[in-house]
N, CA, C, O and the ligand as a Tripos MOL2 file, in Angstrom:
@<TRIPOS>MOLECULE
protein
  245   243    62     0     0
PROTEIN
NO_CHARGES

@<TRIPOS>ATOM
      1 N          20.9460   -3.6630   -0.1620 N.3       1 MET1
      2 CA         20.1620   -2.4240   -0.1780 C.3       1 MET1
      3 C          20.4710   -1.5890   -1.4380 C.2       1 MET1
      4 O          21.4230   -0.8100   -1.4700 O.2       1 MET1
      5 N          19.6940   -1.7650   -2.3950 N.am      2 ASN2
      6 CA         19.9210   -1.0770   -3.6710 C.3       2 ASN2
      7 C          18.5900   -0.7140   -4.3020 C.2       2 ASN2
      8 O          18.3420   -0.9590   -5.4820 O.2       2 ASN2
      9 N          17.7530   -0.1270   -3.4800 N.am      3 GLU3
     10 CA         16.4320    0.1890   -3.9470 C.3       3 GLU3
     11 C          16.3200    1.6370   -4.4040 C.2       3 GLU3
     12 O          16.9290    2.5360   -3.8240 O.2       3 GLU3
     13 N          15.5380    1.8450   -5.4480 N.am      4 SER4
     14 CA         15.2770    3.1630   -5.8910 C.3       4 SER4
     15 C          14.2340    3.8820   -5.0010 C.2       4 SER4
     16 O          13.6360    3.2340   -4.1410 O.2       4 SER4
     17 N          14.0190    5.0870   -5.1650 N.am      5 GLU5
     18 CA         13.1050    5.8360   -4.2620 C.3       5 GLU5
     19 C          11.6950    5.2840   -4.3310 C.2       5 GLU5
     20 O          11.0610    5.0950   -3.2930 O.2       5 GLU5
     21 N          11.2140    5.0330   -5.4660 N.am      6 SER6
     22 CA          9.9000    4.4760   -5.6120 C.3       6 SER6
     23 C           9.8710    3.3320   -6.6420 C.2       6 SER6
     24 O          10.4790    3.4370   -7.7070 O.2       6 SER6
     25 N           9.1750    2.2620   -6.3220 N.am      7 VAL7
     26 CA          9.1780    1.1400   -7.2350 C.3       7 VAL7
     27 C           7.7560    1.1050   -7.8900 C.2       7 VAL7
     28 O           6.7930    1.6630   -7.3650 O.2       7 VAL7
     29 N           7.6880    0.4370   -9.0340 N.am      8 ALA8
     30 CA          6.4100    0.2350   -9.6890 C.3       8 ALA8
     31 C           5.5120   -0.5650   -8.7830 C.2       8 ALA8
     32 O           5.9760   -1.5250   -8.1670 O.2       8 ALA8
     33 N           4.2710   -0.2210   -8.6740 N.am      9 GLY9
     34 CA          3.3770   -0.9040   -7.8200 C.3       9 GLY9
     35 C           3.3290   -0.3240   -6.4380 C.2       9 GLY9
     36 O           2.5740   -0.7890   -5.5830 O.2       9 GLY9
     37 N           4.1310    0.6900   -6.2130 N.am     10 GLY10
     38 CA          4.1770    1.2820   -4.8610 C.3      10 GLY10
     39 C           3.2650    2.4600   -4.7490 C.2      10 GLY10
     40 O           3.4950    3.3440   -3.9230 O.2      10 GLY10
     41 N           2.2290    2.5010   -5.5610 N.am     11 SER11
     42 CA          1.2320    3.5890   -5.4640 C.3      11 SER11
     43 C          -0.1950    3.0500   -5.6700 C.2      11 SER11
     44 O          -0.4130    1.9200   -6.1080 O.2      11 SER11
     45 N          -1.1220    3.9030   -5.3380 N.am     12 CYS12
     46 CA         -2.5320    3.5350   -5.4680 C.3      12 CYS12
     47 C          -2.8870    3.2550   -6.9100 C.2      12 CYS12
     48 O          -2.6000    4.0890   -7.7700 O.2      12 CYS12
     49 N          -3.5030    2.1120   -7.2220 N.am     13 PRO13
     50 CA         -3.8980    1.8190   -8.6030 C.3      13 PRO13
     51 C          -5.0620    2.7090   -9.0770 C.2      13 PRO13
     52 O          -5.3600    2.7760  -10.2700 O.2      13 PRO13
     53 N          -5.6800    3.3560   -8.1660 N.am     14 ARG14
     54 CA         -6.8610    4.1960   -8.5340 C.3      14 ARG14
     55 C          -6.4380    5.6390   -8.7890 C.2      14 ARG14
     56 O          -6.7710    6.2230   -9.8200 O.2      14 ARG14
     57 N          -5.7120    6.1920   -7.8530 N.am     15 CYS15
     58 CA         -5.3690    7.6270   -7.9640 C.3      15 CYS15
     59 C          -3.8590    7.9000   -8.1100 C.2      15 CYS15
     60 O          -3.4420    9.0210   -8.4010 O.2      15 CYS15
     61 N          -3.0570    6.8480   -7.9020 N.am     16 GLY16
     62 CA         -1.6130    7.0010   -8.1070 C.3      16 GLY16
     63 C          -0.9090    7.5740   -6.9060 C.2      16 GLY16
     64 O           0.2890    7.8420   -7.0000 O.2      16 GLY16
     65 N          -1.5620    7.7790   -5.7900 N.am     17 TRP17
     66 CA         -0.9440    8.3110   -4.6120 C.3      17 TRP17
     67 C           0.1050    7.3310   -4.0580 C.2      17 TRP17
     68 O          -0.2200    6.1550   -3.8920 O.2      17 TRP17
     69 N           1.2870    7.7350   -3.7790 N.am     18 PRO18
     70 CA          2.3620    6.8150   -3.2690 C.3      18 PRO18
     71 C           1.9520    6.2460   -1.9320 C.2      18 PRO18
     72 O           1.4550    6.9740   -1.0730 O.2      18 PRO18
     73 N           2.1560    4.9330   -1.7400 N.am     19 VAL19
     74 CA          1.7860    4.2480   -0.5480 C.3      19 VAL19
     75 C           2.5540    4.8020    0.6700 C.2      19 VAL19
     76 O           2.0740    4.7120    1.7990 O.2      19 VAL19
     77 N           3.7240    5.3640    0.4390 N.am     20 ALA20
     78 CA          4.5280    5.8860    1.5610 C.3      20 ALA20
     79 C           3.8860    7.0960    2.2500 C.2      20 ALA20
     80 O           4.2500    7.4840    3.3600 O.2      20 ALA20
     81 N           2.9110    7.6690    1.5320 N.am     21 GLU21
     82 CA          2.2540    8.8990    2.0720 C.3      21 GLU21
     83 C           0.8700    8.6140    2.5890 C.2      21 GLU21
     84 O           0.1320    9.5320    2.9470 O.2      21 GLU21
     85 N           0.5120    7.3520    2.6320 N.am     22 GLN22
     86 CA         -0.8160    7.0160    3.0440 C.3      22 GLN22
     87 C          -0.8910    6.6530    4.5030 C.2      22 GLN22
     88 O           0.1270    6.3170    5.1070 O.2      22 GLN22
     89 N          -2.0510    6.7110    5.0760 N.am     23 GLN23
     90 CA         -2.2170    6.3850    6.4830 C.3      23 GLN23
     91 C          -2.1770    4.8940    6.6630 C.2      23 GLN23
     92 O          -2.8990    4.1660    5.9820 O.2      23 GLN23
     93 N          -1.3400    4.4210    7.5790 N.am     24 ILE24
     94 CA         -1.2520    3.0020    7.8540 C.3      24 ILE24
     95 C          -2.3200    2.5960    8.8790 C.2      24 ILE24
     96 O          -2.3430    3.1060    9.9990 O.2      24 ILE24
     97 N          -3.2060    1.6680    8.4770 N.am     25 VAL25
     98 CA         -4.2650    1.1940    9.3940 C.3      25 VAL25
     99 C          -3.7200    0.1360   10.3200 C.2      25 VAL25
    100 O          -3.9520    0.1730   11.5280 O.2      25 VAL25
    101 N          -2.9990   -0.8000    9.7560 N.am     26 SER26
    102 CA         -2.3800   -1.8240   10.5860 C.3      26 SER26
    103 C          -1.2060   -2.3780    9.8250 C.2      26 SER26
    104 O          -1.1130   -2.2690    8.6030 O.2      26 SER26
    105 N          -0.3030   -2.9830   10.5910 N.am     27 SER27
    106 CA          0.9560   -3.4890   10.0270 C.3      27 SER27
    107 C           1.2820   -4.8520   10.7230 C.2      27 SER27
    108 O           1.1920   -5.0130   11.9400 O.2      27 SER27
    109 N           1.6630   -5.7990    9.8490 N.am     28 HIS28
    110 CA          1.9110   -7.1420   10.3650 C.3      28 HIS28
    111 C           3.1350   -7.7390    9.7160 C.2      28 HIS28
    112 O           3.3260   -7.5920    8.5090 O.2      28 HIS28
    113 N           3.9540   -8.3960   10.4700 N.am     29 ALA29
    114 CA          5.1070   -9.0840    9.8940 C.3      29 ALA29
    115 C           4.6730  -10.3920    9.3130 C.2      29 ALA29
    116 O           3.9740  -11.1560    9.9800 O.2      29 ALA29
    117 N           5.0640  -10.6850    8.0800 N.am     30 SER30
    118 CA          4.7260  -11.9650    7.4750 C.3      30 SER30
    119 C           6.0040  -12.5570    6.8750 C.2      30 SER30
    120 O           7.0400  -11.8970    6.7940 O.2      30 SER30
    121 N           5.8970  -13.8300    6.4550 N.am     31 SER31
    122 CA          7.0970  -14.4830    5.9060 C.3      31 SER31
    123 C           7.5330  -13.8910    4.5660 C.2      31 SER31
    124 O           8.6580  -14.1070    4.1170 O.2      31 SER31
    125 N           6.6230  -13.1380    3.9330 N.am     32 LEU32
    126 CA          6.9510  -12.5330    2.6430 C.3      32 LEU32
    127 C           7.3450  -11.0800    2.7940 C.2      32 LEU32
    128 O           7.6800  -10.4250    1.8080 O.2      32 LEU32
    129 N           7.3120  -10.5810    3.9750 N.am     33 GLY33
    130 CA          7.6800   -9.1850    4.1550 C.3      33 GLY33
    131 C           6.6190   -8.5080    5.0180 C.2      33 GLY33
    132 O           5.6720   -9.1320    5.4970 O.2      33 GLY33
    133 N           6.8210   -7.2120    5.1910 N.am     34 GLN34
    134 CA          5.8760   -6.4300    6.0230 C.3      34 GLN34
    135 C           4.5510   -6.2340    5.3040 C.2      34 GLN34
    136 O           4.5050   -5.6860    4.2030 O.2      34 GLN34
    137 N           3.4770   -6.6870    5.9350 N.am     35 LEU35
    138 CA          2.1230   -6.5530    5.3660 C.3      35 LEU35
    139 C           1.4150   -5.3900    6.0630 C.2      35 LEU35
    140 O           1.2930   -5.3390    7.2870 O.2      35 LEU35
    141 N           0.9570   -4.4600    5.2220 N.am     36 ARG36
    142 CA          0.3010   -3.3100    5.7890 C.3      36 ARG36
    143 C          -1.0550   -3.0880    5.1350 C.2      36 ARG36
    144 O          -1.2380   -3.3230    3.9410 O.2      36 ARG36
    145 N          -1.9690   -2.6450    5.9210 N.am     37 TYR37
    146 CA         -3.2820   -2.1640    5.4050 C.3      37 TYR37
    147 C          -3.2770   -0.6460    5.5160 C.2      37 TYR37
    148 O          -3.0690   -0.0810    6.5890 O.2      37 TYR37
    149 N          -3.5160    0.0060    4.3580 N.am     38 GLN38
    150 CA         -3.4030    1.4470    4.3530 C.3      38 GLN38
    151 C          -4.6940    2.0570    3.7280 C.2      38 GLN38
    152 O          -5.3180    1.4530    2.8550 O.2      38 GLN38
    153 N          -5.0580    3.2270    4.1860 N.am     39 THR39
    154 CA         -6.1650    3.9350    3.6240 C.3      39 THR39
    155 C          -5.6410    5.0590    2.7530 C.2      39 THR39
    156 O          -4.8890    5.9210    3.2070 O.2      39 THR39
    157 N          -6.0590    5.0320    1.4710 N.am     40 CYS40
    158 CA         -5.5510    6.0560    0.5340 C.3      40 CYS40
    159 C          -6.4010    7.2860    0.6320 C.2      40 CYS40
    160 O          -7.5170    7.2420    1.1510 O.2      40 CYS40
    161 N          -5.8760    8.4020    0.1290 N.am     41 VAL41
    162 CA         -6.6350    9.6520    0.1620 C.3      41 VAL41
    163 C          -7.8680    9.6020   -0.6860 C.2      41 VAL41
    164 O          -8.7850   10.4010   -0.4970 O.2      41 VAL41
    165 N          -7.9130    8.6660   -1.6320 N.am     42 CYS42
    166 CA         -9.1230    8.5230   -2.4600 C.3      42 CYS42
    167 C         -10.1770    7.6640   -1.8600 C.2      42 CYS42
    168 O         -11.2570    7.5130   -2.4300 O.2      42 CYS42
    169 N          -9.8820    7.0660   -0.6670 N.am     43 GLY43
    170 CA        -10.9010    6.4070    0.0960 C.3      43 GLY43
    171 C         -10.8800    4.8910    0.0230 C.2      43 GLY43
    172 O         -11.6610    4.2330    0.7100 O.2      43 GLY43
    173 N         -10.0260    4.3370   -0.7740 N.am     44 ILE44
    174 CA         -9.9810    2.8840   -0.8070 C.3      44 ILE44
    175 C          -8.9170    2.3620    0.1540 C.2      44 ILE44
    176 O          -8.0080    3.0800    0.5700 O.2      44 ILE44
    177 N          -9.0680    1.0870    0.4870 N.am     45 THR45
    178 CA         -8.0670    0.4230    1.3610 C.3      45 THR45
    179 C          -7.1070   -0.3690    0.5060 C.2      45 THR45
    180 O          -7.5200   -1.1440   -0.3570 O.2      45 THR45
    181 N          -5.8240   -0.1730    0.7480 N.am     46 LEU46
    182 CA         -4.8290   -0.9220    0.0220 C.3      46 LEU46
    183 C          -4.1180   -1.9510    0.9080 C.2      46 LEU46
    184 O          -3.8100   -1.7040    2.0740 O.2      46 LEU46
    185 N          -3.8730   -3.1170    0.2970 N.am     47 VAL47
    186 CA         -3.0610   -4.1010    1.0310 C.3      47 VAL47
    187 C          -1.6700   -4.0450    0.4040 C.2      47 VAL47
    188 O          -1.4920   -4.3300   -0.7810 O.2      47 VAL47
    189 N          -0.6890   -3.6710    1.2250 N.am     48 VAL48
    190 CA          0.6550   -3.4290    0.7490 C.3      48 VAL48
    191 C           1.6050   -4.4990    1.3630 C.2      48 VAL48
    192 O           1.7110   -4.6350    2.5820 O.2      48 VAL48
    193 N           2.2740   -5.2350    0.4800 N.am     49 LEU49
    194 CA          3.2050   -6.2510    0.9460 C.3      49 LEU49
    195 C           4.6210   -5.8520    0.5390 C.2      49 LEU49
    196 O           4.9120   -5.7510   -0.6530 O.2      49 LEU49
    197 N           5.4990   -5.6260    1.5070 N.am     50 ALA50
    198 CA          6.8770   -5.2470    1.2570 C.3      50 ALA50
    199 C           6.9700   -4.0570    0.3190 C.2      50 ALA50
    200 O           7.8550   -4.0010   -0.5350 O.2      50 ALA50
    201 N           6.0660   -3.1130    0.4750 N.am     51 GLY51
    202 CA          6.1180   -1.8790   -0.3480 C.3      51 GLY51
    203 C           5.3880   -1.9230   -1.6570 C.2      51 GLY51
    204 O           5.3030   -0.9140   -2.3570 O.2      51 GLY51
    205 N           4.8630   -3.0660   -1.9990 N.am     52 ASP52
    206 CA          4.0820   -3.1680   -3.2460 C.3      52 ASP52
    207 C           2.6260   -3.3530   -2.9440 C.2      52 ASP52
    208 O           2.2500   -4.0720   -2.0180 O.2      52 ASP52
    209 N           1.7830   -2.6780   -3.7570 N.am     53 VAL53
    210 CA          0.3210   -2.8840   -3.6100 C.3      53 VAL53
    211 C          -0.0700   -4.2090   -4.1910 C.2      53 VAL53
    212 O           0.1410   -4.4610   -5.3780 O.2      53 VAL53
    213 N          -0.6600   -5.0940   -3.3360 N.am     54 VAL54
    214 CA         -1.0790   -6.3710   -3.8260 C.3      54 VAL54
    215 C          -2.5760   -6.5010   -3.9770 C.2      54 VAL54
    216 O          -3.0780   -7.4050   -4.6450 O.2      54 VAL54
    217 N          -3.2860   -5.5740   -3.3400 N.am     55 ALA55
    218 CA         -4.7740   -5.6510   -3.4280 C.3      55 ALA55
    219 C          -5.3170   -4.2860   -3.0660 C.2      55 ALA55
    220 O          -4.7470   -3.5580   -2.2530 O.2      55 ALA55
    221 N          -6.4500   -3.9550   -3.7010 N.am     56 ALA56
    222 CA         -7.1350   -2.7240   -3.4360 C.3      56 ALA56
    223 C          -8.5870   -3.0320   -3.1710 C.2      56 ALA56
    224 O          -9.2240   -3.7580   -3.9350 O.2      56 ALA56
    225 N          -9.1270   -2.4710   -2.0660 N.am     57 VAL57
    226 CA        -10.4850   -2.8060   -1.6680 C.3      57 VAL57
    227 C         -11.2660   -1.4410   -1.6320 C.2      57 VAL57
    228 O         -10.9350   -0.5090   -0.8980 O.2      57 VAL57
    229 N         -12.2910   -1.4150   -2.4610 N.am     58 SER58
    230 CA        -13.1140   -0.1750   -2.4030 C.3      58 SER58
    231 C         -14.0990   -0.2780   -1.2560 C.2      58 SER58
    232 O         -14.8150   -1.2720   -1.1330 O.2      58 SER58
    233 N         -14.1360    0.7010   -0.4530 N.am     59 ALA59
    234 CA        -15.0650    0.6890    0.6880 C.3      59 ALA59
    235 C         -16.3600    1.3440    0.2730 C.2      59 ALA59
    236 O         -16.4850    2.5680    0.2820 O.2      59 ALA59
    237 N         -17.3090    0.5300   -0.0850 N.am     60 THR60
    238 CA        -18.5900    1.0520   -0.5110 C.3      60 THR60
    239 C         -19.5980    0.6390    0.5550 C.2      60 THR60
    240 O         -20.1040   -0.4830    0.5690 O.2      60 THR60
    241 N         -19.8640    1.5760    1.4330 N.am     61 ALA61
    242 CA        -20.6980    1.2630    2.6110 C.3      61 ALA61
    243 C         -22.1480    1.0620    2.2030 C.2      61 ALA61
    244 O         -22.9970    0.7920    3.0520 O.2      61 ALA61
    245 ZN         -5.9290    6.2530   -4.0780 Zn       62 ZN62
@<TRIPOS>BOND
     1     1     2 1
     2     2     3 1
     3     3     4 2
     4     3     5 am
     5     5     6 1
     6     6     7 1
     7     7     8 2
     8     7     9 am
     9     9    10 1
    10    10    11 1
    11    11    12 2
    12    11    13 am
    13    13    14 1
    14    14    15 1
    15    15    16 2
    16    15    17 am
    17    17    18 1
    18    18    19 1
    19    19    20 2
    20    19    21 am
    21    21    22 1
    22    22    23 1
    23    23    24 2
    24    23    25 am
    25    25    26 1
    26    26    27 1
    27    27    28 2
    28    27    29 am
    29    29    30 1
    30    30    31 1
    31    31    32 2
    32    31    33 am
    33    33    34 1
    34    34    35 1
    35    35    36 2
    36    35    37 am
    37    37    38 1
    38    38    39 1
    39    39    40 2
    40    39    41 am
    41    41    42 1
    42    42    43 1
    43    43    44 2
    44    43    45 am
    45    45    46 1
    46    46    47 1
    47    47    48 2
    48    47    49 am
    49    49    50 1
    50    50    51 1
    51    51    52 2
    52    51    53 am
    53    53    54 1
    54    54    55 1
    55    55    56 2
    56    55    57 am
    57    57    58 1
    58    58    59 1
    59    59    60 2
    60    59    61 am
    61    61    62 1
    62    62    63 1
    63    63    64 2
    64    63    65 am
    65    65    66 1
    66    66    67 1
    67    67    68 2
    68    67    69 am
    69    69    70 1
    70    70    71 1
    71    71    72 2
    72    71    73 am
    73    73    74 1
    74    74    75 1
    75    75    76 2
    76    75    77 am
    77    77    78 1
    78    78    79 1
    79    79    80 2
    80    79    81 am
    81    81    82 1
    82    82    83 1
    83    83    84 2
    84    83    85 am
    85    85    86 1
    86    86    87 1
    87    87    88 2
    88    87    89 am
    89    89    90 1
    90    90    91 1
    91    91    92 2
    92    91    93 am
    93    93    94 1
    94    94    95 1
    95    95    96 2
    96    95    97 am
    97    97    98 1
    98    98    99 1
    99    99   100 2
   100    99   101 am
   101   101   102 1
   102   102   103 1
   103   103   104 2
   104   103   105 am
   105   105   106 1
   106   106   107 1
   107   107   108 2
   108   107   109 am
   109   109   110 1
   110   110   111 1
   111   111   112 2
   112   111   113 am
   113   113   114 1
   114   114   115 1
   115   115   116 2
   116   115   117 am
   117   117   118 1
   118   118   119 1
   119   119   120 2
   120   119   121 am
   121   121   122 1
   122   122   123 1
   123   123   124 2
   124   123   125 am
   125   125   126 1
   126   126   127 1
   127   127   128 2
   128   127   129 am
   129   129   130 1
   130   130   131 1
   131   131   132 2
   132   131   133 am
   133   133   134 1
   134   134   135 1
   135   135   136 2
   136   135   137 am
   137   137   138 1
   138   138   139 1
   139   139   140 2
   140   139   141 am
   141   141   142 1
   142   142   143 1
   143   143   144 2
   144   143   145 am
   145   145   146 1
   146   146   147 1
   147   147   148 2
   148   147   149 am
   149   149   150 1
   150   150   151 1
   151   151   152 2
   152   151   153 am
   153   153   154 1
   154   154   155 1
   155   155   156 2
   156   155   157 am
   157   157   158 1
   158   158   159 1
   159   159   160 2
   160   159   161 am
   161   161   162 1
   162   162   163 1
   163   163   164 2
   164   163   165 am
   165   165   166 1
   166   166   167 1
   167   167   168 2
   168   167   169 am
   169   169   170 1
   170   170   171 1
   171   171   172 2
   172   171   173 am
   173   173   174 1
   174   174   175 1
   175   175   176 2
   176   175   177 am
   177   177   178 1
   178   178   179 1
   179   179   180 2
   180   179   181 am
   181   181   182 1
   182   182   183 1
   183   183   184 2
   184   183   185 am
   185   185   186 1
   186   186   187 1
   187   187   188 2
   188   187   189 am
   189   189   190 1
   190   190   191 1
   191   191   192 2
   192   191   193 am
   193   193   194 1
   194   194   195 1
   195   195   196 2
   196   195   197 am
   197   197   198 1
   198   198   199 1
   199   199   200 2
   200   199   201 am
   201   201   202 1
   202   202   203 1
   203   203   204 2
   204   203   205 am
   205   205   206 1
   206   206   207 1
   207   207   208 2
   208   207   209 am
   209   209   210 1
   210   210   211 1
   211   211   212 2
   212   211   213 am
   213   213   214 1
   214   214   215 1
   215   215   216 2
   216   215   217 am
   217   217   218 1
   218   218   219 1
   219   219   220 2
   220   219   221 am
   221   221   222 1
   222   222   223 1
   223   223   224 2
   224   223   225 am
   225   225   226 1
   226   226   227 1
   227   227   228 2
   228   227   229 am
   229   229   230 1
   230   230   231 1
   231   231   232 2
   232   231   233 am
   233   233   234 1
   234   234   235 1
   235   235   236 2
   236   235   237 am
   237   237   238 1
   238   238   239 1
   239   239   240 2
   240   239   241 am
   241   241   242 1
   242   242   243 1
   243   243   244 2
@<TRIPOS>SUBSTRUCTURE
     1 MET1         2 RESIDUE 1 A MET
     2 ASN2         6 RESIDUE 1 A ASN
     3 GLU3        10 RESIDUE 1 A GLU
     4 SER4        14 RESIDUE 1 A SER
     5 GLU5        18 RESIDUE 1 A GLU
     6 SER6        22 RESIDUE 1 A SER
     7 VAL7        26 RESIDUE 1 A VAL
     8 ALA8        30 RESIDUE 1 A ALA
     9 GLY9        34 RESIDUE 1 A GLY
    10 GLY10       38 RESIDUE 1 A GLY
    11 SER11       42 RESIDUE 1 A SER
    12 CYS12       46 RESIDUE 1 A CYS
    13 PRO13       50 RESIDUE 1 A PRO
    14 ARG14       54 RESIDUE 1 A ARG
    15 CYS15       58 RESIDUE 1 A CYS
    16 GLY16       62 RESIDUE 1 A GLY
    17 TRP17       66 RESIDUE 1 A TRP
    18 PRO18       70 RESIDUE 1 A PRO
    19 VAL19       74 RESIDUE 1 A VAL
    20 ALA20       78 RESIDUE 1 A ALA
    21 GLU21       82 RESIDUE 1 A GLU
    22 GLN22       86 RESIDUE 1 A GLN
    23 GLN23       90 RESIDUE 1 A GLN
    24 ILE24       94 RESIDUE 1 A ILE
    25 VAL25       98 RESIDUE 1 A VAL
    26 SER26      102 RESIDUE 1 A SER
    27 SER27      106 RESIDUE 1 A SER
    28 HIS28      110 RESIDUE 1 A HIS
    29 ALA29      114 RESIDUE 1 A ALA
    30 SER30      118 RESIDUE 1 A SER
    31 SER31      122 RESIDUE 1 A SER
    32 LEU32      126 RESIDUE 1 A LEU
    33 GLY33      130 RESIDUE 1 A GLY
    34 GLN34      134 RESIDUE 1 A GLN
    35 LEU35      138 RESIDUE 1 A LEU
    36 ARG36      142 RESIDUE 1 A ARG
    37 TYR37      146 RESIDUE 1 A TYR
    38 GLN38      150 RESIDUE 1 A GLN
    39 THR39      154 RESIDUE 1 A THR
    40 CYS40      158 RESIDUE 1 A CYS
    41 VAL41      162 RESIDUE 1 A VAL
    42 CYS42      166 RESIDUE 1 A CYS
    43 GLY43      170 RESIDUE 1 A GLY
    44 ILE44      174 RESIDUE 1 A ILE
    45 THR45      178 RESIDUE 1 A THR
    46 LEU46      182 RESIDUE 1 A LEU
    47 VAL47      186 RESIDUE 1 A VAL
    48 VAL48      190 RESIDUE 1 A VAL
    49 LEU49      194 RESIDUE 1 A LEU
    50 ALA50      198 RESIDUE 1 A ALA
    51 GLY51      202 RESIDUE 1 A GLY
    52 ASP52      206 RESIDUE 1 A ASP
    53 VAL53      210 RESIDUE 1 A VAL
    54 VAL54      214 RESIDUE 1 A VAL
    55 ALA55      218 RESIDUE 1 A ALA
    56 ALA56      222 RESIDUE 1 A ALA
    57 VAL57      226 RESIDUE 1 A VAL
    58 SER58      230 RESIDUE 1 A SER
    59 ALA59      234 RESIDUE 1 A ALA
    60 THR60      238 RESIDUE 1 A THR
    61 ALA61      242 RESIDUE 1 A ALA
    62 ZN62       245 GROUP 0 **** ****
């Protein structure tokens, strides 16, 4: 356990909002770490794997 408070990639690529402050839509355990789907304040959905943003999905209805 030697992690800093925030790591690179731990924020929204669009607006920079930290993933720790976003609403968690769903959370799943995976072999690579905790996988979460989160909705950012800017309206996009982020896929977060073990605290890092791995994908961002714009919700364009
Ligand atoms: Zn955002």
